[in-house]
LUMPAZA-330752 format. One line per 10 residues: their letters; for each residue x, y, z of C-alpha. Coordinates in pm, whole numbers, plus 50000, padded with zeros to 5 digits. Example, Ala and Ser with C-alpha at 12.3 -4.5 7.8 and 13.67 -1.06 7.14 Angstrom:
residues 2
AS	51230 49550 50780; 51367 49894 50714;
***
This chain:
residues 860
MRALLIGLAI	50000 50000 50000; 50294 50235 50040; 50295 50248 49659; 49978 50456 49689; 50175 50722 49874; 50441 50723 49606; 50160 50772 49353; 50058 51096 49525; 50406 51239 49481; 50411 51129 49117;
VTSCIAGWLL	50077 51302 49044; 50212 51631 49182; 50535 51615 48984; 50349 51513 48664; 50129 51824 48685; 50433 52050 48685; 50601 51850 48408; 50292 51855 48185; 50246 52229 48223; 50605 52305 48130;
LGPGESPRNG	50661 52040 47867; 50319 51994 47716; 50159 51663 47611; 50399 51407 47471; 50716 51558 47622; 50917 51415 47909; 51201 51580 48098; 51543 51428 48050; 51739 51285 48336; 51984 51565 48393;
AISSGQANPP	52018 51938 48380; 51876 52145 48097; 52112 52380 47918; 52068 52739 48025; 52321 52898 47793; 52307 53265 47696; 52143 53352 47367; 52323 53556 47104; 52198 53906 47027; 51946 53932 46743;
GSIGSRAPAA	52119 53904 46410; 52424 53715 46536; 52501 53349 46472; 52246 53127 46645; 51993 53406 46685; 51636 53372 46562; 51561 53740 46516; 51255 53838 46309; 51316 53773 45940; 51214 54011 45667;
DQASATDSEI	50905 53809 45571; 50797 53779 45931; 50644 54038 46156; 50877 54302 46292; 50853 54406 46655; 50627 54697 46560; 50421 54500 46309; 50361 54225 46567; 50243 54479 46821; 50456 54299 47078;
VTDDRPSPGR	50347 54391 47425; 50588 54214 47652; 50669 54287 48011; 50998 54132 48124; 50963 54266 48474; 50897 54007 48742; 50556 53961 48897; 50530 54116 49246; 50754 53928 49487; 50902 53709 49213;
ELLETPQPPA	51253 53730 49066; 51311 53658 48699; 51652 53539 48589; 51804 53778 48339; 52076 53694 48088; 52344 53952 48014; 52260 53958 47642; 51925 54026 47473; 51724 53714 47390; 51664 53566 47048;
FFTVRVEDFE	51311 53534 46906; 51089 53275 46743; 50765 53323 46553; 50420 53208 46662; 50126 53192 46422; 49777 53194 46577; 49500 53061 46354; 49150 52918 46363; 49140 52538 46414; 48874 52472 46148;
AGQPIADATV	48930 52737 45881; 49302 52798 45929; 49250 53173 45911; 49489 53395 46111; 49356 53541 46436; 49458 53898 46515; 49487 54050 46864; 49518 53712 47035; 49705 53717 47365; 50000 53477 47364;
LFIEPGTAGL	50135 53393 47710; 50475 53231 47743; 50718 53104 48006; 51050 52920 48006; 51119 52649 48266; 51299 52789 48567; 51228 53158 48498; 51019 53177 48813; 51055 52978 49133; 50699 52857 49166;
SEAEWMEASR	50587 52670 49473; 50410 52335 49473; 50087 52510 49575; 50115 52741 49273; 50165 52447 49037; 49857 52280 49188; 49670 52605 49130; 49778 52590 48767; 49612 52250 48731; 49278 52412 48818;
DDVAFARRHY	49287 52703 48575; 49596 52735 48359; 49481 53057 48189; 49426 53247 48514; 49756 53109 48641; 49937 53210 48322; 49800 53565 48337; 49957 53605 48681; 50293 53438 48618; 50361 53438 48243;
RTVTSNSRGL	50466 53720 48008; 50260 53820 47705; 50277 53927 47343; 49990 54004 47103; 49938 53864 46753; 49929 54112 46464; 49683 54133 46176; 49845 53827 46014; 49816 53624 46334; 50194 53643 46394;
AQVPHHQSLV	50377 53723 46715; 50743 53725 46814; 50833 53548 47139; 51176 53595 47304; 51366 53290 47428; 51697 53188 47585; 51759 52859 47402; 51535 52653 47628; 51187 52506 47593; 50900 52759 47605;
HLIAVSEDRY	50543 52678 47707; 50274 52876 47519; 49906 52957 47576; 49694 53162 47336; 49355 53313 47428; 49115 53525 47226; 48758 53586 47341; 48611 53237 47387; 48892 53055 47203; 49201 52879 47341;
ATGRWRPTAE	49514 52692 47228; 49833 52567 47386; 50168 52449 47254; 50542 52460 47305; 50858 52571 47130; 51192 52389 47144; 51528 52512 47010; 51507 52245 46736; 51150 52333 46632; 51063 52449 46284;
EPVVLRMQRD	50904 52791 46261; 50654 52928 46289; 50499 52747 46582; 50129 52719 46497; 49868 52753 46771; 49528 52642 46636; 49252 52793 46844; 48924 52619 46923; 48614 52732 47105; 48698 52685 47471;
RELVVHAEDS	48461 52458 47661; 48425 52380 48030; 48253 52090 48206; 48126 52136 48562; 48067 51820 48767; 47869 51838 49090; 47878 51559 49352; 47577 51513 49583; 47512 51284 49877; 47198 51073 49909;
NGEPLVGAEI	47012 51375 50051; 47102 51605 49764; 47359 51801 49967; 47707 51884 49828; 47949 51595 49876; 48294 51731 49960; 48621 51551 49888; 48509 51307 49618; 48761 51227 49345; 48615 51351 49015;
LLCRARGTEE	48751 51206 48691; 48699 51281 48325; 48731 50944 48149; 48712 50791 47804; 48538 50460 47747; 48519 50223 47452; 48245 49961 47450; 48271 49738 47754; 48623 49855 47847; 48682 50009 48188;
PQPYDRGQSD	48692 50391 48165; 49043 50534 48140; 49106 50871 48314; 49200 51177 48110; 49200 51425 48399; 49097 51437 48764; 49025 51666 49056; 48848 51676 49392; 48505 51818 49471; 48523 52141 49671;
EAGSWSFHHL	48300 52274 49949; 48022 52323 49696; 48066 51962 49579; 48198 52080 49240; 48496 52040 49013; 48549 52200 48669; 48733 52051 48372; 48871 52326 48150; 48943 52304 47776; 48718 52005 47711;
QRYDGESDAS	48778 52042 47338; 49118 51877 47390; 48944 51542 47441; 48726 51538 47127; 48970 51358 46897; 48877 50990 46947; 48564 50909 46748; 48535 50554 46883; 48541 50664 47248; 48284 50840 47464;
LLAVGRVPGI	48347 51077 47754; 48222 51004 48104; 48232 51191 48432; 48317 50954 48719; 48301 51022 49091; 48479 50812 49352; 48499 50782 49727; 48651 50476 49895; 48435 50178 49801; 48197 50368 49567;
EVRSAPLDPD	48216 50468 49202; 47939 50670 49033; 47937 50725 48656; 47752 50973 48440; 47581 50897 48112; 47810 50937 47807; 47875 51304 47730; 47819 51443 47382; 48118 51670 47315; 47930 51848 47035;
APLQEVVLRF	47614 51925 47234; 47580 52225 47468; 47740 52126 47796; 47518 52097 48100; 47633 52063 48458; 47672 51693 48538; 47533 51576 48871; 47670 51259 49033; 47444 51129 49312; 47617 50905 49569;
PPTGAVRVRT	47440 50641 49782; 47437 50667 50164; 47785 50671 50319; 47959 50659 50653; 48282 50822 50770; 48628 50722 50894; 48844 50909 51142; 49212 50806 51145; 49430 50897 51444; 49809 50862 51416;
LEADGSPLDP	50035 50784 51711; 50406 50764 51781; 50551 50430 51891; 50512 50535 52257; 50140 50615 52213; 50172 50994 52203; 50008 51190 51914; 50217 51182 51598; 50366 51515 51493; 50261 51564 51127;
RTLSMRDVIV	50573 51773 51069; 50780 51454 51087; 50615 51325 50767; 50748 51445 50433; 50402 51355 50296; 50139 51451 50551; 49852 51250 50410; 49663 50939 50514; 49517 50710 50247; 49208 50498 50295;
AHLDRTDQNT	49160 50236 50022; 48875 49995 49958; 49003 49636 49949; 48841 49396 49704; 48891 49033 49808; 48922 48853 49473; 49045 48530 49627; 49120 48413 49977; 49488 48488 49921; 49451 48801 49709;
IVPRTSAHSP	49336 49143 49830; 49348 49422 49573; 49316 49795 49654; 49040 49957 49452; 48896 50307 49503; 49083 50521 49755; 49104 50872 49895; 49365 51074 50080; 49325 51332 50354; 49582 51559 50523;
LDDAGVATFP	49663 51524 50891; 49561 51813 51112; 49790 51952 51382; 49670 51680 51621; 49769 51403 51379; 49410 51319 51275; 49276 51263 50921; 48903 51260 50846; 48725 51086 50557; 48364 51212 50557;
HVALGVEFQA	48235 50972 50289; 48315 50600 50250; 48109 50301 50139; 47903 50098 50386; 47976 49737 50480; 48311 49686 50305; 48673 49634 50410; 48932 49915 50399; 49298 49973 50464; 49446 50291 50611;
VAKDVAAVRF	49810 50382 50556; 50037 50681 50613; 50400 50730 50521; 50634 50553 50766; 50339 50417 50965; 50222 50055 50967; 49905 49999 50759; 49585 49883 50929; 49299 49681 50778; 48953 49748 50919;
QGPGRAGEVV	48582 49700 50856; 48410 50016 50743; 48089 50169 50878; 47777 49955 50864; 47507 50224 50848; 47465 50574 50706; 47633 50842 50914; 47832 50598 51132; 48189 50709 51207; 48457 50439 51242;
AVTLQREPGG	48767 50530 51443; 49101 50384 51330; 49446 50418 51485; 49777 50408 51297; 50087 50372 51514; 50453 50387 51428; 50670 50088 51489; 50938 50127 51758; 51305 50174 51681; 51303 50486 51463;
TVLSGRLVDV	51431 50837 51528; 51302 51190 51468; 51566 51386 51278; 51543 51766 51300; 51746 52076 51220; 51725 52448 51152; 51810 52605 50817; 51970 52950 50832; 52142 53188 50592; 52504 53304 50620;
EQRPLADLEL	52394 53573 50867; 52227 53311 51089; 51874 53427 51000; 51615 53145 50991; 51493 53049 50642; 51116 53005 50686; 50877 52817 50459; 51157 52688 50236; 51129 52354 50055; 51435 52134 50079;
QLDRATPTNR	51542 51777 50009; 51704 51555 50270; 51928 51280 50130; 52032 50992 50353; 52233 50684 50267; 52383 50376 50430; 52580 50105 50247; 52251 49921 50178; 51980 50192 50182; 51925 50527 50018;
REDRLRTDSE	51631 50761 50055; 51527 51115 49965; 51257 51320 50138; 51112 51656 50046; 51057 51869 50355; 50954 52227 50432; 51082 52451 50707; 50842 52614 50954; 50828 52981 51057; 51148 52936 51260;
GRFRTWLDAN	51340 52763 50981; 51312 52421 51145; 51239 52092 50970; 51164 51745 51102; 51134 51397 50958; 51111 51042 51087; 51365 50775 50995; 51274 50408 51025; 51490 50146 51194; 51691 50082 50874;
FVGPEVELSV	51870 50414 50936; 51918 50367 51311; 52247 50205 51416; 52469 50215 51106; 52646 50532 50998; 52419 50743 50779; 52555 50997 50530; 52328 51303 50540; 52295 51608 50317; 52030 51872 50250;
GSSRWERDPR	51986 52078 49937; 51759 52211 49664; 51437 52017 49621; 51381 52102 49255; 51573 52188 48942; 51684 52551 48910; 51752 52709 48575; 52040 52913 48719; 52298 52669 48864; 52400 52939 49113;
RTWQVALGAH	52064 52891 49281; 52130 52522 49328; 52257 52448 49677; 52358 52150 49886; 52512 52107 50230; 52693 51783 50312; 52639 51698 50680; 52875 51402 50699; 52822 51067 50868; 52593 51035 51170;
RLTPGQHDLG	52528 50734 51388; 52161 50771 51480; 51994 50622 51786; 51623 50575 51861; 51447 50891 51978; 51542 51248 51890; 51845 51362 51686; 51896 51734 51623; 52140 51844 51353; 52150 52200 51487;
DIVKGAALPI	52186 52503 51259; 52262 52432 50893; 52395 52724 50686; 52250 52728 50335; 52510 52810 50073; 52539 52795 49695; 52686 52500 49510; 53044 52563 49396; 53198 52491 49053; 53338 52138 49042;
AAGQLWIDDA	53426 52123 48671; 53449 52342 48362; 53541 52292 47998; 53453 52326 47632; 53211 52144 47398; 53288 52109 47027; 53042 52002 46757; 53199 51916 46420; 53517 52101 46526; 53326 52423 46604;
PSGAGVTLVV	53272 52549 46960; 52902 52487 47034; 52669 52341 47296; 52346 52345 47093; 52109 52063 47189; 52353 51904 47436; 52262 51784 47785; 52532 51688 48034; 52479 51462 48337; 52733 51428 48619;
ERQEQGFWRR	52774 51085 48780; 52980 50928 49059; 53049 50566 49150; 52841 50424 49433; 52854 50055 49531; 53004 49965 49193; 52751 50164 48983; 52765 50506 48824; 52480 50714 48963; 52370 51071 48894;
VPRAQPAIEE	52508 51324 49141; 52214 51505 49304; 52201 51874 49219; 52524 51870 49015; 52406 52103 48744; 52597 52193 48426; 52538 52534 48267; 52618 52536 47894; 52675 52852 47690; 52593 52876 47318;
DGRFVVHGVA	52964 52877 47236; 53003 52540 47413; 53168 52661 47731; 53025 52487 48036; 53055 52501 48414; 52928 52234 48654; 52810 52349 48996; 52764 52097 49275; 52905 51940 49588; 53192 51691 49564;
DPGELLRLTV	53505 51604 49759; 53826 51760 49624; 53978 51525 49369; 53675 51291 49373; 53641 51076 49059; 53335 51181 48856; 53225 51151 48496; 53022 51346 48241; 52765 51159 48030; 52648 51332 47711;
FAGQLLEVPP	52293 51325 47573; 52236 51479 47229; 51984 51325 46992; 52133 51454 46667; 52494 51373 46756; 52694 51053 46762; 52727 50881 47097; 53053 50937 47285; 53180 50745 47588; 53143 50917 47927;
LEFKSGADDL	53434 51145 48019; 53589 51068 48358; 53751 51352 48555; 53844 51456 48906; 53651 51722 49093; 53806 52062 49031; 53904 51998 48666; 53862 52320 48466; 53978 52229 48113; 53758 51936 48007;
QLRLRTGGSV	53721 51892 47629; 53425 51709 47472; 53434 51671 47094; 53106 51567 46932; 53004 51500 46574; 52675 51518 46394; 52542 51176 46303; 52333 51058 46015; 51954 51054 46007; 51690 50841 45838;
RAIFRVDDDV	51338 50969 45784; 51083 50716 45660; 50740 50826 45539; 50460 50570 45559; 50127 50570 45381; 49846 50478 45619; 49469 50488 45646; 49219 50448 45930; 49268 50069 45930; 49648 50072 45970;
PFGLLEYALV	49757 50018 46334; 50086 50198 46272; 50125 50284 46641; 50118 49912 46731; 50377 49803 46476; 50747 49802 46561; 51019 49972 46361; 51397 49923 46370; 51713 49998 46179; 51961 49710 46189;
TPDDPAPHFA	52312 49664 46051; 52428 49353 45863; 52679 49264 46137; 52434 49337 46422; 52088 49222 46312; 51918 49323 46637; 51585 49149 46698; 51293 49366 46599; 51146 49366 46950; 51462 49533 47084;
GRRKAGTHAG	51441 49812 46829; 51249 50065 47033; 51486 50017 47327; 51810 50068 47133; 51989 50402 47147; 51901 50629 46858; 51607 50417 46749; 51359 50690 46666; 51231 51026 46778; 50863 50943 46741;
FDRAGEGRVA	50598 50978 46474; 50492 51303 46317; 50235 51378 46053; 50369 51417 45700; 50060 51522 45510; 49721 51366 45450; 49733 50988 45493; 50103 50981 45584; 50311 50955 45899; 50686 50993 45932;
LTWSGLPAGT	50938 50831 46164; 51288 50974 46214; 51607 50814 46344; 51897 51044 46425; 52248 51035 46570; 52340 50733 46353; 52697 50627 46270; 52780 50592 45901; 52713 50251 45747; 52462 50032 45570;
RSLLVHAPGE	52134 49946 45738; 51804 49770 45684; 51468 49911 45783; 51234 49650 45936; 50867 49690 46021; 50727 49406 46233; 50400 49306 46385; 50496 49212 46745; 50564 48841 46787; 50600 48771 46413;
DEPVVRIDGL	50932 48644 46285; 50909 48791 45934; 50871 49167 45884; 50576 49309 45694; 50819 49559 45536; 51193 49521 45475; 51417 49769 45293; 51785 49667 45269; 52092 49860 45163; 52016 50201 45318;
RVHQGACDDP	52340 50401 45310; 52370 50626 45614; 52623 50910 45617; 52652 51241 45798; 52327 51425 45741; 52001 51294 45600; 51973 50967 45406; 51830 51046 45062; 51723 50693 44956; 51400 50736 44751;
RLDDIDLRGL	51263 50406 44884; 51196 50580 45218; 50918 50789 45061; 50561 50656 45065; 50623 50313 45221; 50275 50164 45195; 50150 49997 45516; 49790 49971 45403; 49648 49622 45418; 49960 49467 45571;
ARKITIRVLD	49831 49428 45928; 49516 49468 46131; 49441 49568 46489; 49279 49315 46721; 49162 49360 47081; 49195 49085 47342; 48968 49117 47644; 49037 48886 47937; 48792 48803 48217; 48890 48650 48551;
FERRPLERND	48723 48344 48703; 48441 48564 48834; 48382 48700 48481; 48513 49045 48564; 48763 49233 48344; 49114 49127 48447; 49350 49417 48526; 49682 49299 48671; 50036 49401 48585; 50155 49043 48649;
AFVLIGEQVV	49907 48896 48397; 50007 48877 48029; 49884 48795 47681; 50167 48607 47505; 50218 48596 47129; 50507 48474 46915; 50696 48182 46768; 51075 48189 46801; 51051 48493 47025; 50752 48543 47253;
RGFSLSRGPV	50616 48889 47326; 50417 48946 47643; 50168 49231 47685; 50055 49324 48035; 49688 49328 48131; 49752 49607 48385; 49501 49830 48202; 49264 49561 48092; 49220 49489 47720; 49530 49446 47505;
QLAVSRPHDL	49552 49569 47146; 49785 49395 46901; 49885 49436 46538; 49883 49108 46342; 49931 49019 45977; 49796 48664 46005; 49626 48432 46260; 49817 48361 46581; 49790 48126 46875; 49767 48329 47196;
LVEAPDHRTT	49848 48229 47551; 49713 48404 47862; 49907 48377 48189; 49757 48514 48511; 49827 48431 48877; 49567 48199 49037; 49418 48111 48694; 49475 47823 48455; 49703 47902 48165; 49472 47936 47864;
SIPAVFADVE	49557 47887 47496; 49345 48030 47214; 49432 47907 46862; 49433 48101 46534; 49321 48443 46660; 49278 48698 46381; 48992 48911 46517; 48874 49067 46843; 48829 48803 47113; 48709 48777 47473;
IALELAPRIP	48878 48512 47690; 48727 48386 48014; 48982 48227 48248; 48925 47945 48494; 49044 47936 48854; 49351 47715 48890; 49315 47409 49116; 49475 47416 49461; 49711 47122 49506; 49817 47020 49861;
LRVEPAPGLP	50192 47051 49916; 50418 46974 50213; 50788 47019 50287; 50956 46773 50526; 51092 46832 50774; 50891 47151 50841; 51129 47449 50806; 51021 47596 51142; 51167 47936 51053; 51084 48228 51288;
EDGPQLVLRL	50845 48499 51166; 51112 48768 51180; 51362 48570 50973; 51388 48463 50609; 51109 48264 50447; 51145 47936 50260; 51016 47968 49902; 50991 47692 49643; 51024 47801 49281; 50873 47576 49017;
RPTGPESQRM	50999 47643 48667; 50847 47469 48361; 51086 47256 48156; 50881 47189 47842; 51046 47264 47506; 50839 47581 47453; 50969 47727 47783; 51322 47754 47638; 51217 48018 47387; 51322 48378 47439;
AFLDTGSGGR	51058 48613 47576; 51030 48990 47599; 50756 49146 47809; 50622 49497 47756; 50794 49592 48082; 51122 49552 47892; 51249 49235 48060; 51397 48955 47853; 51522 48600 47905; 51384 48250 47873;
LANHLELPVP	51008 48208 47877; 51047 47970 48172; 51173 48260 48385; 50844 48443 48339; 50629 48134 48396; 50796 48045 48727; 50559 47963 49016; 50679 48090 49357; 50538 47893 49653; 50596 48047 50000;
IPADGTTRLR	50623 47773 50264; 50488 47851 50615; 50667 47741 50932; 50464 47419 50957; 50567 47318 50603; 50210 47276 50471; 50043 47486 50202; 49847 47465 49877; 49970 47557 49530; 49758 47734 49271;
ARRTGPHEVH	49876 47525 48975; 49806 47742 48671; 50025 47524 48446; 50056 47147 48427; 50343 46924 48320; 50709 46892 48424; 50875 47159 48639; 51216 47204 48796; 51198 47256 49175; 51434 47488 49360;
AWLVGDGLEV	51428 47605 49723; 51541 47947 49845; 51558 48149 50164; 51422 48495 50089; 51405 48810 50301; 51535 49169 50339; 51630 49181 49973; 51856 48874 50006; 51821 48528 49853; 52017 48211 49938;
EVVGIEPATW	51956 47880 49761; 51886 47570 49970; 52048 47274 49792; 51939 46913 49799; 51560 46935 49766; 51394 46612 49653; 51234 46555 49411; 51420 46810 49198; 51161 46773 48919; 50787 46735 48954;
SIPGSVDDQT	50505 46703 48701; 50210 46915 48811; 49887 46718 48760; 49593 46859 48571; 49343 46801 48852; 49335 46776 49233; 49310 46420 49365; 49365 46506 49736; 49709 46348 49722; 49966 46575 49883;
AVFTIPAEAL	50288 46647 49697; 50574 46592 49945; 50920 46752 49911; 51216 46674 50136; 51498 46912 50231; 51788 46780 50441; 51786 46959 50776; 52161 47029 50752; 52110 47192 50408; 51850 47428 50552;
QAARARFERR	52075 47512 50846; 52372 47579 50615; 52162 47808 50393; 52034 47997 50698; 52393 48047 50821; 52494 48186 50479; 52189 48413 50483; 52277 48556 50825; 52642 48614 50724; 52527 48834 50437;
***
């Protein structure tokens, strides 16, 4: 259940990332170049061209002054410009006098609360924090930039558009405005009163599929939540929109919404509910101080018992702790089971209220053995730094953790560390909690090693200072000094692996000069890893902290752009594309995971899509297009000559995919005839190489060029084979039989020690085939079909035998991230029967073998 808490943090960070990057973009792992732009007219500048609008013609109204109380980072030189064209979505006509709002990442230090505010109403937020220009009579506007990504919003009367500009983008950037539409959803209780705190989702649904969320919010004191810019969700003709409301244990859905009809307020009426009040306590029984939690929320989740050994969290809600350490959930379902969990506090299962209005009290209590770590953050003049977000890093030889904290009005922060960090020496540091565009704003303070004991541990006053330069040097691209499009990441060796150095942030100028700010020991071995999509890969450059004359020479690679002809029946997004060399014919399924594979699809005119590979070394390649799981490609083009620059082979134009493959949908039902949604359940397809597609989101869509035999693997269910599938299919699984199993002598292991686990691995000829799952893992198919069987202390259990036939049997001691094999189990192979005949399968482990394995486990 602690994964639910992680999900909360991910949601918050995704909001900020989406707003800055726009749909379809993802931030790179590492610092973003913040180099200075050249003056207009110089090399690298994008000043207004003669055929574009001049500053006067564009009627640019831009205010570079900071908003009240907010500092904007200025560059010493004037910015360059790019052109934006604002036009009507349907007619394509230019729109004059539109307001274009723009911001670059890092130009304002926005708080988490402000980013959450932006998720409610991005236009109102942008008007307060963004800068503006106005489109001229031709719909053109000039937007200044500093060689970093720019997020754009355009508004004009009742119309709206959004987009982004990147340094590699073609100009002009076109913002196509549509009539702006808003959907208001109102949640009511069974008496017609506003229901506060319900999760409200805007979802898409296709046929009998489970609705998939587009956007979400929480009903306010009036029971309402508004979804802005509904026109963004109109593009899928085969899907309908739904409004969905959730409280723990209850889901209420609206009728399908017609995106073309006038929007009416949607009312979601909930059945009678009860309430839950969660109190949190320290290990000694005193009230828990919410300030010691980096995430001060409690989650209550409805548990759906799908099988006597399987409990799955369904609908959930989260509520903040008040100053007394209490969280209140005013609306939960009646007569169902729940689980309550808070960060660093043991989860508790409980039965919910049984009648309307009943309040169930639940207590969460910390386990003993931890410590409360505190400190006070001050500036160089010893003044407390109040309401400042920071990140606490802590590490032992076997554990590492990062917490985001906030100082109070006196500059103090607190957090709780579990028993894993009590006893051994813990390396501590505090620093910036988010990326800063200006490396000089990045800060980190190394606090050294501390041996923590249970109870209270105060770090005293910590002086916040700026990160210092730890490296400097020069970038060259094709023998010219340049840093265009380059991202640098600093790494250090930890426990035998190179890992990114927190807050080590390179700043790259346009002329390729760079400086890395961060915290490192003098002379510490570090390395720079280079990311640049258009350039050839180079090995990481190792250096010692303090080096100031590093040289990185990069070269432009080749590129291949293939244009495919498609129609509405071509599942081009489900096919797989790869470039392979004659001496390295990489399997097609590995194509999308190889470096420099492709930069994604883009439209190339009516009925065409394009796919571009870049950063390619010179040589001869073949282009392969595969349907997943099929050995032979549906398209193969050999002899493509790649050199520096673009490949000009005419065979790459108008590659016709029409009629070569079709899309099929596989729907899988569990033994209770409910849609199966599990990330450890897979649809398998393939011959020499098997591809596995997770059922984590329910139905699976595949591209196929001919009939295929499919296999469905799901825990607790019989493995099911479906022959010759070439159309949509629904598969109902059966519950696997439970076979009695006993280990002699009984292991008798204590509850707080390692557990004995048997692992049964199929040995049939098909299990030796290679398999690649959509999670990216590879290996023999048998590895993915392995059946783990935990053995209790008395040695007796039952196995859900989803597969039959011969299996290898191995025994392991498992616990605390360690595994030790127990040798000598008999029988070492076992054929799982197809039915239960009440005969117990007996396995024998020599007592001395178990003792020897336990001794090895404890030595580790």
